[in-house]
Every structure is written in structure tokens, then in C-alpha cells.
TIMI-254094 format. One record per residue: x, y, z of N, C-alpha, C in turn. Coordinates in steps of 0.2 Angstrom, whole numbers, plus 5000, padded with zeros to 4 digits. Each point is the difference from the previous one (the first is absolute). Example, Ala and Ser with C-alpha at 12.3 -4.5 7.8 and 13.67 -1.06 7.14 Angstrom:
506649725039499650065000500450065000;499850054996500450065001499650055003;
END
This chain:
517250234905500050075000499350034999;499850055003499350035000499950034993;499549974997499950024993499550055000;500250065002499550065000500450064998;499750034995500350074998500150045006;500650045000500250055005500149975007;500249935000500249975006500849995000;500350035005500750005000500349965006;500449964998500349955006500450045004;499949995007500450035005500749975001;500550035001500749975001500049975007;499749945001500049975006500149924998;500249965005500149934998499449965001;499450024998499449975000499550044995;499449974999499650034995499650065003;500150064997499750065003500050054994;499450024998500050054995499750075002;500250054997499750075001499550004994;499450035001499550004994500050084998;500250024995500050074998499350024997;499550015005499450034998500050074999;500550045002500050074999500050024992;500449964996500050024993499549964996;499649965003499549954997499450044997;499949994994499350024997499449975003;499450024998499449965003500149934997;500249994994500049934997500549965004;500650035002500549975004499749985006;499750045004499749995006499549945000;499650004995499549944999500449944999;500550004996500449944998500449985006;500250045004500449985007499549965004;499450035001499449975004499949934997;499950004994499849934997500649955001;500650024998500549954999500249985007;500050045005500249995007499449965004;499450004997499449965003499750055005;500150065000499850055005499250015000;499750004995499350014999499850075003;500450054999499950075002499850034994;499550055001499850044995500550064998;499950034994500450054998500050065006;499450015002499950055005500449995007;500049935002500449985005500750004999;500249984994500850004999500250085000;499650044998500250075001500050035007;499649975004500050025007500749975003;500249944998500649975003500650044997;500050034994500550044998500050065004;499550045001500050065004500349995007;499849945003500349995007500849994999;500249974995500849995000500350064998;499750044996500250074998500150045006;499650005005500050035006500649985004;500249944999500649975004500650014996;500050024994500650014996500349944998;499749944999500349944998499549964997;500349954996499649954996499849945005;499549974999499849945004500449944998;500149965005500349934998499449964998;500249944997499449954998499749985006;500349995006499749985006499550055002;500150065000499650055002499350004996;500150004993499550014996499549945000;500349945001499649945001499650005006;500350035005499750005007499450054999;500150064997499450044999499549974997;500149964994499549974996499649955005;500349975004499749955004499550045005;500350055003499650045005499450044997;500150024994499550034996499549964996;500149945000499549954997499350015003;499549984996499350005002499949965006;500449944999499949955006500250035006;500650045000500250025007499850075002;499850044996499950075002499250024999;499749964997499250014999499950074997;500450014995500050074997499350024996;499649954998499450014997499449995005;500149975005499549995005500050045006;500550035002500150035007499450065001;499950034995499550065000499349975002;499849944997499449975002500049975007;500649965001500049975007500050055006;500350064999500050055005499350035001;499650004995499450035000499549955003;500149944999499549955002500249955006;500649985000500249955004500450025006;500550044999500550025005499750045005;499450034999499750045005499549965004;499949944999499649965005500349995006;499750025006500250005006499749945004;500449965004499749955004500449995006;499750005006500450005006500449935001;499849954997500349935001500649994995;500150054996500650004996500650015004;500549965001500650015004500650024995;500049984994500650024996499849994992;500250044996499949994993500750004997;500449945000500649994997500049964994;500549955000500049954995499349965000;499749995006499449975000499650055005;499350005000499650035005500049965006;500050035006499949975006499450025004;499649965002499450015004500049975007;499650045004499949975007499649945000;500249955004499649945001499749995007;500550015005499750015006500550045004;500050005007500450045004500849994999;500249944998500749995000500249984993;499649984995500249984994499650044994;500449994994499750034994500149954994;499650024995500149964994500250054994;500349974995500250044994499749974994;499950044995499749984993500350044995;500149964994500350034994499849964994;499850034994499949964994500450044995;500349964995500350044994500049954994;500250034995500049964993500749984998;500049944996500649984997499849984993;499750044996499749994994500449994994;500450054999500549994994500549945000;500349995006500549955001499649934999;499449995002499649945000499849994993;499950054996499849994993500649984996;500650015002500649984996500249935003;500150005006500249935003499649995006;499449964999499549995005500249975007;500449954999500249975007500450055004;500550024997500550055004499750065002;499650034995499650065001499650005006;499649955000499549995006500349985006;500549965000500449985006500350065003;500450044996500350065003499550065002;499449994997499450055003499949985007;499949935002499949985007500650025004;500649994998500650025003500050075002;499850054995500050075002499550025005;499449974999499550025005500149985007;500349945001500249985006500650055003;500450024996500550055003499750065002;499550034997499650065002499849995007;499749945001499749995007500649995005;500549974998500649985004500350075002;500050054996500350065001499750045005;499449985002499650045006500249975007;500449944999500149965006499549955002;499649984995499549955001500249934997;499749955003500049944997499549994995;500149984994499549994995499649945002;499350005000499649955002499549974995;499950044994499649984995500150034993;499949974995500150024993499350004996;499950044996499450004995500350014993;499649984995500250014993499450004995;499750064999499650024995500350004993;499849954995500449994994499550014994;500250034995499650024994500449984993;499649954997500349974994499550014994;500349984994499549994994499649945001;499549984996499649945001500549945000;499949965005500549945001500049954994;499450004996500049954995500250034993;500350065000500150044994500649964996;499949994994500549964996500550034996;499850074998500550044996500050075003;500650025000500250075003500450044995;500050065001500550044995500749995001;500450024995500749995000500350045006;500549965004500350035006499649995006;499449965000499649995005500049935002;499949985006500049935003499349985001;499949944999499349975001499850015007;499450025001499750015007500149945005;499949944997500149945004500749995002;500550024996500749995002500250055005;499750065000500150065005499749985006;499449975000499649985006500549955004;500249954996500449945004500650035002;500350054997500750025002499950055006;499550045000499950055005499749965007;499649964999499849965006500549965003;500449974995500649965003500550045003;500150064998500550055004499750025006;499450025001499750015006500049945005;499849954997500049945004500749985003;500550004996500649975002500450055005;499950074999500350055004499650005007;499450015000499650005006500149945004;499949944997500049945004500749995003;500650024996500649995003500250055005;499750055001500250055005499549995006;499549954999499649995006499550055002;499750034994499550055002499449984996;499449995003499449984997499750054995;499849974994499750044995499249995001;499750055002499349995003499450034996;500250044996499450044996500350024993;499550014996500250034993499450004995;500249994994499549994995500349994993;499649974996500250004993499450034995;500350044996499550044996500350004992;499549984996500249994993499650044995;500450034996499750054995500650004994;499750014994500550004994500550065001;499850055003500450065001500749995003;500049945004500649995004500449954997;499949984993500349954997500850024999;500150074998500750024999500350035006;499650015005500350035006499649985006;500249945003499749975006500150055006;499650005005500150035006500149955005;500650015004500149965006500150045006;499550015004500050035006500149965006;500450025004500249965006499950045006;499849975006499950045006500349965006;500150045005500349965006499750045006;499849965005499850025007500649985005;500250055004500549995005499750015007;500449985005499750015007500650015004;500050055005500550025004499850035007;500550005005499950045006500150074998;499650045003500050074999500750035002;500349985005500650035002500649974996;499949964995500549984995499850034993;499650054999499850034994500650044998;500349994994500550044997499850054995;500450055000500050054995500449984994;499950024994500449984994500550064999;500450015006500450065000500649995005;500550044998500650005005499850045006;500449995006499850045005500450075000;500650004997500450064999500849984999;500450055001500749994999500249965006;500449954998500249955005499849934998;499550004995499749934997500549984994;500049944999500349974994499549974996;500149984994499649974996500349934999;499649955001500249935000499549964994;500349984995499749974995499949925002;499449975000500049935002499649964995;500149945000499649964995500349974994;499750004995500249974993500650054998;500449974995500550034997499750044994;500450054998499850044994500349984994;499550004995500249974993499750054994;500149974994499750044995499249994999;499749955004499349994999499650065003;499550034997499650055002500350074998;500550004996500250074998499550034995;499850065002499550044996499349975002;499949975005499349975002499550055000;500150065004499550055001499950044993;500550014996500050034994499549964995;500149935000499749964996499250005002;499950005007499350005002499650064999;500450064997499750064999499950024993;499949954996499950004993499549954997;499750014995499649954997500449944997;499749945001500349944997499950004992;500549974997499949994992500349934998;500049994994500249934998500749995001;500450055001500849995001500150005007;499550015005500250005007500449955003;499849934998500349955003500850004998;500150014994500850004998500350065003;499750065001500350065002500050015008;499649965003499950025007500049945005;500249944997500049945004500550015006;500550044999500550015006499750045005;499550044999499750045005499649965005;499849944998499749955005500549975005;499850015006500449985006500049935001;500549975003500049935002499949995007;499549975002499849995007500449945003;500050005007500449955003499649995007;499549965001499649995006500549975005;500549964998500449975005500450055004;500250054997500450065003499550045004;499450014997499550045003499849985007;499949945001499749975006500550025006;500649985000500550025006500150085000;499950034994500150075001499450035004;499449984999499550025004500149995008;500249945001500249985007500550055003;500650014996500550045003499850075001;499650034995499850075001499650015006;499549955001499650005006500350005006;500649955000500350005006500450065002;500350034995500450065001499550065003;499450004997499650055002499749985007;499949945002499749985006500550025006;500749994998500550025005500250085000;499650034996500150085001500650024997;500349974995500750014997499950054994;499450014997500050044994499650065001;500250054996499650065000499450004995;500149974994499550004995500249944995;499549984996500149954995499650024994;500349994994499650024994500249944995;499549984996500149954995500350034994;500449954996500350024994499549974994;499550044998499649984995500150044994;499550044997500150034994500550065001;500550004995500650045001500649985003;499949945004500649985003500450045005;500650005001500450045004499950084998;499950014994500050074997499450035004;499549975001499450035003500050005008;500249945002499949985007500550055005;500650014997500550045004499750075001;499850034995499850075000499450005004;499549955000499450015003500149995008;500349955002500149985007500450065003;500550034997500450065002499550065001;499750024995499650064999499449995005;499749945001499550005005500250015007;500750005002500350025006500350075000;499850034995500350074999500850014999;500249944997500850004999500249984993;500649994999500349974994500449945001;500449984995500449945001500650004996;500549965002500649994996500149924999;500049984994500049934999500649974996;500349955002500549964997499749954995;499950014994499749964996500449934999;500650015000500449944999500049955006;499750015005499949965006499449954999;499550024995499449964999500249934998;499749955003500149934998499749994993;500449974995499749994993499949924999;499649994995499949934998500549984995;500350054996500549994995500550065000;500649984997500450064999499950044993;500250065000500050044994499450045000;499650015005499550055000500250075000;499850044996500250075000499750045006;500250055003499750035005499350024999;499850024995499350024999499649945000;500249944998499649945000499949985007;500550015004499949985007499550055004;500150064998499650055003499250004999;499849984993499350004998499749935000;500449945001499849945000499449995005;499549964998499549985004500049935002;500649975001500049935002499749995007;499749945001499549995005500349985007;499650005005500149975007500550055003;500050074999500550045003499650055005;500250025005499850055005500550045002;499950075001500450045003499950025007;500549995004499950025008500450065001;499750045004500350065003500249985007;500650005002500249975006500550055004;499950015006500550045004500749975000;500550044999500749975000500149955005;499850015006500249965006499649934999;499549994996499749944999500249964994;500550024996500249974994500249935001;500449985005500349935001499449965002;499550025004499549965002499549984995;499950054995499649994994500349954996;500650014998500449964996500049935002;500149995007500049935003499349974999;499550035001499349974999499949984992;500250044996500049984993500449944998;500650005003500549944999499749945003;499750005005499749945003499449974996;499750054997499449984995500349984993;500650014999500449994994499750044994;499950075002499850054995500550054999;500250014994500550054999499850075003;500550045003499950065002500650045000;500050064998500650044999499950085001;500450035004499950075001500350044993;499550034997500250044994500050075000;499850035006500050075000499850035007;500050075000499950035007499550064998;499750025005499550065000500450065001;499950054996500350075001499550055001;500150065002499650055001499750034994;500450024995499850034994499549954996;499550034997499549964997500249994993;500549964999500249984993500349935001;500049964995500449945000500650004995;500549985003500749994997500249934999;500249984994500249934999500850004999;500349955003500749994998500149934997;500449994995500249944998500749994999;500349965003500849995000500350075002;499750035005500350075002499950064996;499649994994499850054996499350025001;499950075000499350025000499649994993;499549975000499749984994499350035000;499850035005499250025000500050055006;499650064999499950045006499350044998;499549985003499350034998499750035006;499750065000499550035005499449955000;499849985006499449965001499450034998;499950075001499450034998499950004993;500550004996500050004993499849934998;500449955003499949934998499349975001;499850015006499449965003499450044999;500050064999499450044999499649984993;500450004995499849984993499550054997;499849994994499550044997499349985002;499650054999499349995002499550034994;499649964997499650034994499350005002;499750054997499250014999499949994993;500049934998499949994993499350014998;499950014993499350014998499549945002;499450015002499649955002499350014997;499749954997499450014997499450015005;499550024998499450015004499449954998;499549995004499549954999499750024993;499950064998499750024994500449984994;500749995001500449984995499949934998;499849965005499949934999499449984996;500049964995499449984996499649955004;499450015001499649955004499949934996;500049955003499949934997499250004999;499949984993499350004998499749935004;499450015002499649955003499849944995;500249945002499949944997499849955004;499449975000499749955005500349944998;500249955005500349944999499449954997;500349954996499549954997500049945005;499650005005500049955005499649944998;500249945003499749944999499350005003;499549964997499350005003500049975007;500549955001500049975007500650045004;499850045005500550035004500449955004;499849945001500449955003500649994995;500050004994500549994995500550065001;499750065001500450065001500449995007;499749985005500449995006500649954999;499949944997500549954999500550034996;499950044995500550034996500450055004;499750045004500450045004500449975005;499849945003500449965005500649974996;499949994994500649974996500550054997;499850075001500450054997500650015004;500650004997500750005004500050055005;499650064999500050065005499649985006;499649955000499649985006500249935002;500149964996500249935002500549995005;500049945003500549995006500750014998;500450035004500750024999500449955004;499849945002500349965004500649974996;500150004994500649984996500650045003;499850065001500650055003500049995007;499550005004500050005007500449945003;499849944997500349945003500850004998;500350044996500750005000500350045005;499750055003500250045006500049975007;500450015004500049985007499650055004;499449995001499750055004499949985007;500349955002500049975007500650025004;500650014997500650015003500050055005;500350005006500050045006499449995004;499549964998499549975004499550055002;499950064997499650055002499450024996;499949964994499550014996499349975002;499650045003499449985003499449994995;499950044996499550004995500449994993;499949954996500549984995499750034993;500450004995499850024993499549954996;499949945003499549954998499649995006;499350004999499649995005499449954999;499849965005499549954999500349935001;499649954997500249935000500749994997;500449975003500749994998500049974993;499549964998500049964994499850044994;499650055002499850054994499850075003;500650035002499950075003499750054996;499850055002499850064997500550065001;499850064997500550065001499950035006;500550045001500050045007500050084998;499750045004500050074999500650035003;500249985006500650025003500349945004;500650015002500449965004500150035007;500149965005500150035007500749975002;500450055003500649985003500050015008;500249965004500150015007500750015001;500250075001500750025000500449995006;499650005006500350015006499749945005;500549965003499849955005499650045006;499649965003499750035006499450045000;499850024993499450044999499649974994;499450015000499649984995499850064995;500450055000499950064996500449984993;499750014994500349984994500050054995;500349984994500050054994499649964994;499650044997499649974994500450044994;500149964995500450024994499649994994;499950054996499649994994500250054994;499849984994500250044994499350024997;500150064997499450024996500250044993;499849984995500150044993499549974995;499850054996499649984994500350044994;500449974996500250044994499550024995;499549964999499550024995499650065002;499850005007499650065002500550064999;500650005002500550055000500150034992;500049954996500050024993499450044997;499449975003499450034997499950075004;500150005007499950065004500550005005;500650044999500649995005499850025007;499650065001499850025006499649945004;499549974997499749955003500449945001;500549994995500449945001500450005006;500350065002500450015006499650005006;499450025000499549995006499849935001;499949974994499849935001500649955003;500650024998500649965002500050005008;499950065003500050015007499349975003;499550004997499449975002500149935001;500249974994500149925000500549985006;500550045000500549985006499750005006;499650055002499750015006499549945001;499649994995499549945001500349945001;500649984997500349945001500349995007;500250065003500350005007499449995005;499450044999499449995004499749935000;500149974994499649934999500349955004;500750015003500249955004500050025008;499750065001500050035006500550055002;500350034996500550055001499850074999;500350055003499850074999500550034996;499950034994500550034996500450055004;500750004999500450045004500550044996;500349974995500550044996500049974993;500250044995500149984993500750024997;500249964995500650024996499849984993;500250054996499849994993500649994995;499949964995500449994994499650034994;500250054997499750044995500349984993;499749964997500349974993499650044994;500450044997499750044994500450004994;499850034995500350014994500550055000;500250034994500550064999499750065002;500350035006499750065002500150064996;500450004995500150054995499450004995;499649965000499350004996499550025005;499750064998499550035004499449955002;499849964996499449965002500249945005;500749985000500249965005500150035007;500350065000500050045006499450025003;499550014996499350015002499749935004;500249944997499849945004500350005007;500650025000500450005006499750055005;499950064998499850055004499349985003;499549984996499449995002499949945005;500449944998500049955005500350015007;500550044999500350025007499550045004;499750054997499550045003499449955003;499849954997499549955002500349975006;500649985000500349965006500150055006;500250064999500150055005499350025003;499550014996499350025003499849945004;500049944998499849955004500449995007;500650004999500550005006499850055005;500050064998499950065005499349995003;499549994997499349995003500049945004;500349954999500049945004500550005006;500450055000500550015005500649955000;500249984993500549954999500650034999;500649985002500650024999500349974993;500450044997500449974994500750025001;500449975005500750025002500549984995;499849964994500549984995499749994994;500449994995499749994993500550004995;499849994994500549994994499650024994;500450044995499750024994500449964994;499749974996500349974994499750024994;500450044996499850034994500349964994;499850024994500349984994499949924999;499449985002499849934999499650004994;500450004994499749994994500649994995;499749974994500549994995499850034993;500349994995499850034993499349974998;499749955004499449984998499450035005;500250045004499550035004500250005008;499650035004500050005007499749955003;500249985006499649955004499450045003;499549965002499450035004500350025006;499850065002500350035006499849965006;500549995005499849955006500350035006;499650045003500150035007499949945005;500549975002499949945005500150025007;499649985004500050025007500149945004;500550005005500149955005499750035006;499649975004499750035006500149955006;500150035005500149975007499450025005;499749955003499550025005500249975007;499750025005500149985007499549955001;500249945002499549955003500050005007;499550025004500150005007500049935003;499749954997500049945003500049954994;500549974999500149954994499549945001;499849995006499649945001499350014997;499850064999499350024997500050014993;500649994997500050014992499649954997;499750024994499649954996500350004993;499849954996500349984994499450014994;500249984994499550014995499549944999;500249945002499749944998499349995005;499549994996499449985004500149955004;499650005006500249955005499449945001;499450025001499549955002499350014997;499749944997499450004998499550035005;499550044997499550035004500150075002;500650024999500250075002499750054995;499850065002499850054995500550044997;500050034994500550044997499750074998;500450055002499850074999500450044996;499850054996500450044996500050075004;500650035002500050065003500350054994;499650065000500250054995499550004994;500150054996499550024995500349984993;499649974996500249984993499750054995;500550034996499850054995500149984993;499750034995500149994993500750034998;500549965002500750024999500449944996;499849994994500349944997500650024996;500250064999500650024996500649975002;500449974996500649965001500049945005;499449985001499949945004500249944997;500149945003500249944997499549974995;499450015002499449984995500150034994;500050075000500050044994500749984996;500550005003500749984997499949934996;499749965004499949934997499650004994;499450045000499549994995500050064995;500550045000500150054995499650075001;499950015007499750065002500550065000;499950064998500450055000499750065003;500450055003499750065003499649985006;499550045002499649995006500350045006;499749995005500250045006500449955004;500650035002500549965004499850015007;500149955005499850005007500450065003;499650045004500350055004500049985007;500350045004500149985007499850065005;499649995005499850055004500449985007;500550045002500349975006499650005007;499550055000499549995006499649944999;499849984995499649944999500449945001;500750004998500449945001500150005008;500150055003500250015007499449975004;499450024998499449975004499949934999;500149974994499949934999500549965003;500650035000500649975004499949995007;499750055003499950005007499549955002;499550004996499449955001500349935000;500449984995500349944999500549985006;500450055002500549995005499649995007;499550035001499649995006499749945000;499749974995499749944999500549945002;500650014997500649955001500250005007;500050065003500250015007499549965005;499450014998499549975004499949924999;500449984995499949924999499449984996;499750054996499449984996500249974993;500650014998500249994993500449934999;499849964996500449944999500550014994;499850034995500450024994499950064997;500550034997499950074997500450004994;499850044994500350004994499850074997;500550044998499850064996499849994993;499550044998499850004993500550044995;500349964996500550044995499949974993;500649974998499949984993499549954999;499550014995499549964999499350015004;500150045005499450025003499749955005;499450015002499749965005500049924998;499849994994500049934998500749965001;500550034998500749975000500250005008;499850055004500250005007499749945003;499349994999499649945003500349944998;500249994993500349944997500649985004;500550055001500649995003499949985007;499550025003499949985007499849935001;499549984995499849934999500649964999;500450014995500649964998500449995006;500250055004500449995006499749965005;499350015001499749975006499749934998;500049984993499749944998499349995002;499650064999499350005002499650044995;499449984998499650044996499650065002;499850034996499650075001499450004996;499450025004499450014996499750075003;499950044995499750065001499750044994;499950065001499750054995500550065000;500050024994500450074999499550065001;500250055003499650065001499750024993;499450035001499750024993499950074999;500450045003500050074999500250024993;500549964997500350014994500049944996;500250004993500049944996500449955003;499849934998500449955003500750004999;500250024994500850004999500350055004;499750065001500350055005500049975007;499549985002499949975007500649955002;500149964995500449945001500750014998;500250054995500650014998500350075000;499650055003500350065001500650005005;500550044999500550005005500150065004;499450025002499950065004500449995007;500450065002500449995005499750005007;500449995005499850005007499549955002;499949944997499649955001500349945003;499649965005500249945003499549954999;500249935000499549955001500249965006;499550005005500149975006499649935001;500349955003499649955003499950015007;499450005002499850015007499949945004;500249995006499849945004499250005000;499749944999499350005000499750015006;500349995006499750015006500250075003;500350044995500250075002499650054995;499649974996499750044994499650065003;499649995005499650055003500450065003;500649985003500550055003500350044994;500149964994500350044995499550054996;499449985000499550044997499950065004;500050005006500050065005500650044999;500649974999500650044999500050044993;499849964995500150024993499450054998;499449985002499450044998500050004993;499950064996499850004993500750004996;500649995003500650014997500249934997;499649955001500249934997499449974997;500149964995499449974997500249925000;499549965002500049935000500049984992;500449964998500049974993499949935000;500149965005499949935000500249965006;500149934999500249965005500549954997;500349975005500549944998499749935000;500049974994499749935000500149974993;500149945000500049964994500750004997;500149994994500649994996500050044994;499650055000500050054994500050075002;500150044995500050075001499450034996;499550025004499450024997499850075001;499950044995499650065001499449994996;499449995004499449974997499850044993;499949964995499850034994500550034996;500650005002500650034997500649964999;500249975005500649965000499949935004;500249954997499949935003500649964997;500550005004500649964998500349955006;500249954998500349955005500650035003;500149995007500650025003500649974997;500049934998500549974997500350034994;499550024995500150034994500350075001;499850045005500350065002500750005002;500149955005500749995002500549984995;499849964995500449984995500150064995;499550044999500150064996500550055003;500050005007500450055003500749975002;500149945001500649975003500549984994;499849994994500449974995500450044995;499750064999500350044994500750015000;500350035006500750015000500449944999;499849945004500449944999500049984993;499450004997500049984993500550044995;500050065001500550044996500750005002;500150005006500750005003500349935000;499649955001500349935001500249995007;
END
């Protein structure tokens, strides 16, 4: 029995309740929201009451649960839409072909690629293996819903310090979370045969209670097979395909739209979905085959909100409504109430809109792939959804009311309201070589091959530039990876990530700009031209003005960069409420970027290649040490955070790309975490060759070597092409040294052995994680 005050059992042979919100007091409304797991505010409960008063009847439990799903922060973006509309939705780009479950971009005359990134933070904090695995499953479905074959995965991940030994009550050790999350991504991605090619690991105490698990997917398709996430019109039926529906994932989006607390694991474990990659893999094939044969009108994935959201969204997108027989849904177990079936977020499910004359052909395809498929409803003209269960009407809602949801202009702090961080210089060691080795061993900079080697980045045979680069016995890091998606052409896709939570915390506007700058630098460094971005915006509680300020400013920074650089943002995700009773996470506006590589044969990697080659720095170093790795390591606080000038980034990028095109460049690496010294050291490690040079002398040595100013690149130039390079670069590049020996030397400042640097960089995560 439903243990909610004012719930009245309907006289039907199954579980169905009317909820008397008409006679409910304010306290009653809040109690109903709490006990039913709705996570609706009092204001929202009153709006629901007004709607049903206009209909002259009380809502059923199915209806009120459905509204709560559709109106969750996760589904309707009620706190962020106003800012997204102002900054992102108005970005125009002629290469955008669609903005559906994933963004679709022009690749060439006949083909397109799509991209999407999103979060699975709260589920992963509760159950790391399952939460991360179903994050991968969900992002793959977004790409599949566009009619695209998924071809690559990415995974930017944020945890507490990996060696942390004690955590607050109700919180899991970061080491446990890391192993679970990486294991979930590994097993799901590897089993469905999609390479995980890019990502990142970021560690900070703020993520101890609320890790961030961001996952992205790139897809590829013929333009004539691009699907809308919509029905075509009356005459279509709705076919539910893939996994069966169960109690896992109930209230998933509600749970993701609230802060975590020490009771979250006990109260919300059922909100975490259960993934099944063995079901997903044939589901991908069957959906693509049905689309290839022209049998479907549209496809949409069952992600957040389950059937409750997907039916209304796919119908309304086609200007229609739907009638659904809920009792026809395939179930994992007996005894589910209608509302549980309707709001469950069980995984591996897709909704197909299919013309009636194609039903048998579609069902035959799914039967041959051994994937469950069943017709559960049909499209109708009226823009409302009606549900039947055992021939009883249990639900009837207008789609305009259901899907529009509330929209808030919440109070937002201003820069003048935020107390500046007092300047405190770091206590640096006398030997800057010690500082370099210390930074190389910092988990935020050290090698991530403990993770990378667990993922299959070779499957499908299209990964041209890989996530580890250089000598196979001691590789260095990559800036971006490159995929060759289409046989018969050397045109490729460069894939990269950019984010800096510390910048964003100190200066949200600059943090957003820097995330785009870093993403573009990474793409350019392999020889790609940045083309499109998708963002996963991880922030704290938007009901707190200072947290909404962080979101607004970071979003503005991202938009300003994208607009000036001419980059599309055809998809994205907002994840709020990433905080616990112990505080908010550092804000993490994560950017997944894709670039076009005209000729993959000309791509370069980060590892130094040959003794005798000169090394140049492109870009200007500034006194911007705020939030840098050096200052964080040695106790520095405050200071100026790196800014980004899109015109400067564009000019430097064009120079680098031209040099790569002309065959002047042997290796290239962007300057990011740790600055110039770390960038050079990483290139030496990957190439197993030493460097001897001098730091520029315009600023102090620690600034020249460790500033993280944006828009900079380190290039190894072919020795016999140096004169041609000088003529091309002019005053826009500075020679900093040559490749020789077995040490990393900045004369008078740093002199460390290559072997010591390699050990400092390569071992830390292995030593911690085992």
C-alpha cells in the first residue's frame, strides 16, 4: 500500500492510487513530495494542483510521478535554461545538421559525425561500477538515436585524492571509487566494442564526497540516414526495444537533482540503473539495420525519466500525442505497479517510431538479433499522452504541461559579492629541478596509463593517433587522439578534452574560456582544425547564488570563445547539485572537442623524435600563476588566473597547423598543467631523448618555466627545415633549446636526468592503485 497521506486506492485489480492534493495543506504537499520521492518544491506541487483543478479531477500516482520526472532539474534544466538560451542556444553554425539527443555535424559531402557528453555523477558516487557503466550505456544511446554508429568514447573523471585514507561518514574512499568507475567504463565499453580513446583524471579534496563521472561518445553516419528524435505523424506506432523494464533506476533523475548526504546510499541505491552491455551490442546493430532499411520514422533513447519522458518527447517533437498500453511492456519481474513501469530508467532500451506498414519487418529484425521488441502504443493527433493498464485509463496529461516544466531566474551573485582570495606566494624549493620532479609526480600531472591500459582503444581498427604516444616501452601523454572513421579517405577526426576546475573556482569566466582554449590546443597539436564542442557543466547547488554565479560566468566564457572562434556547440549537459553537507565540488565545465584532420598521414604526436632538432615555444608567457599546479603544490594562493584571447589562440593555432601541413614539425605539445617545464619533460619522456636549453628571461624563472598561460605550444622542428620555419613563424616563436643527451636541462635553473623524470611521472598512480 502507498504510505502517503491523502492517497486513495482506486477500485481496480492492480495498484493505482488517486492523490488528493486538492485538500492538502502546504505541509501535506511537502510530505507527499518527500514520501513519494518526487523532489518537487512546494511551488511546483501547487502548480500541479492548479493543473488538475482545471481538469476537475485528482491526479493518479502514475501522473504525479511522471510530472516529477519531467520537471526534475536533470530533465528540464529549470535553473539553467535562461543562461543557456542567452549564451549557447543562439550560437549559429552552418555545419550543424541536427541538435537532438546528440549534436550532428557535417564531415564531408556524404557523411556526418555526432558528439555528446553528459554526467553520471550521483549514481557513480553511490555504486561506482554500475553508475559509470550505465553512464557509458546512456551516452551511446544518445548517439544511436541520431542513426549513427558509435565509434569512440571519452571519460573525464574527477575524484578525491587517490591516497586519501579517511573520509566522512556515508562517503566512499576515492581509491574504491576510482577502481569501480574505471572498471565499469572498461567492462561496458570493451564489451560493446567501442574504443575509449580520450579522457582525463582530476583529483581534489572537493570531489571526495561527490565524484564526477563524465562520459562522451562520438558517432558516425551517412547524412541520408540521419534521424529525428520524433514521430512522423499519425500512422506511426511506438515500438519499445532492448532491455526489459524493472525497478532499477526508479527516481534516477529525481535523485540526480538533489545534493548527496550521508543517507544517500541507503535511500537512493535503487535509483542506480543496472547496465547490460551484452544486450546493448545487438540492440545497436538492430537499430542501425532498421534505420538502414528505411523502416523507422524516428528513434529516441530511454534515458533520464524512462518511458515517462521519452513517449511525450518523441510524440511532441512530431506535433502529436500518443496512446500507450503500459501492460504490454516487457518486465524483468512480476509485481511492478504501473507507476514503476512508467518511470523506471532500466537500461538498454530505445523507442522506435515506426509506420504501421513496417511493424512486421522491424519486429523480424529485432527477433533475428535476439533483442526484445514490442508495440506498446500508437501516435494520435491530440498533443496529450493517455495510458491504459489492463483496459483502464490510468493517466492522461497534456504534453505542453508535462514537457515544458518550470523555468527559474534564481538569485545569482555578482563578482562584487565574491570575496577575493588574498595573495600568498608559494614556498618554492631552491632547486627548480626539485619542483619539476614534484609536479611530474603529482597525480593530476603524472601518467594515467593505469587507466588507459585497461581500455581497448584499438577495437574497430580506426584509432590512428593513440592516447599513449612515443616509445612503446615508456610512452608519454597525448594531447588528442585521432580516428579514421571512413575507408577510402585520409580525412579524420581529432578528439580532445579540456577542463580546469581550479581556474574555474578562482575565476569562473576565465575557467570557462580556458577549457575551450585547452581543448582547441589539444586538437591543433595533432594537426586538427577545431570544429565542434560539446560541454558537460558540473556545478554545485543552483539555489545558492554563489554557485549559480560560477555557472553563469563559466558558461559565458565558453560561449564567448566559441562564438569568436566560429565553433559549434550542438549538444551539451548540465549537472547541478554536485555537493554534499561537507561542501560543493570545484566547478568543472568539461569540454569535449572534435576537430577535422584533412590528412591523417600528416598528424604529429607529443614525443620528441630526433637528437639535433631545435625546440620552439609558440605563444606568450604571462605572469598568470593563480591556481597553477606549481602554486597548488607549494601553498600559493590567489594570484592572476590565466586568461584566454581567442584571437591570439586562433593566430597561434593557424601557425602551428600551417607548419604541420608543410611538414616542418616532428612533434608538438600544448603548454597546460605545469607550464613549459612540464611540457618539455613530458615530450622528453615519450621520445626518450634529452633537452638542453634556456628559459626566456622576460619574467622570473619560476614564471617562465611554470606559468600556465593559455594558447601556447612547444614544437620540435626538423633541423633541415629550421630556416623555413623561422621565415614562417617570424617573431611569433622563440627558440628555447635543442634535443640531445639524457637530461632535461634549462641552463642555470633545472638539470634532472631523463630517467629520474620518467620514474617520477610514470609510477605514482601504479604505486597508489596497485
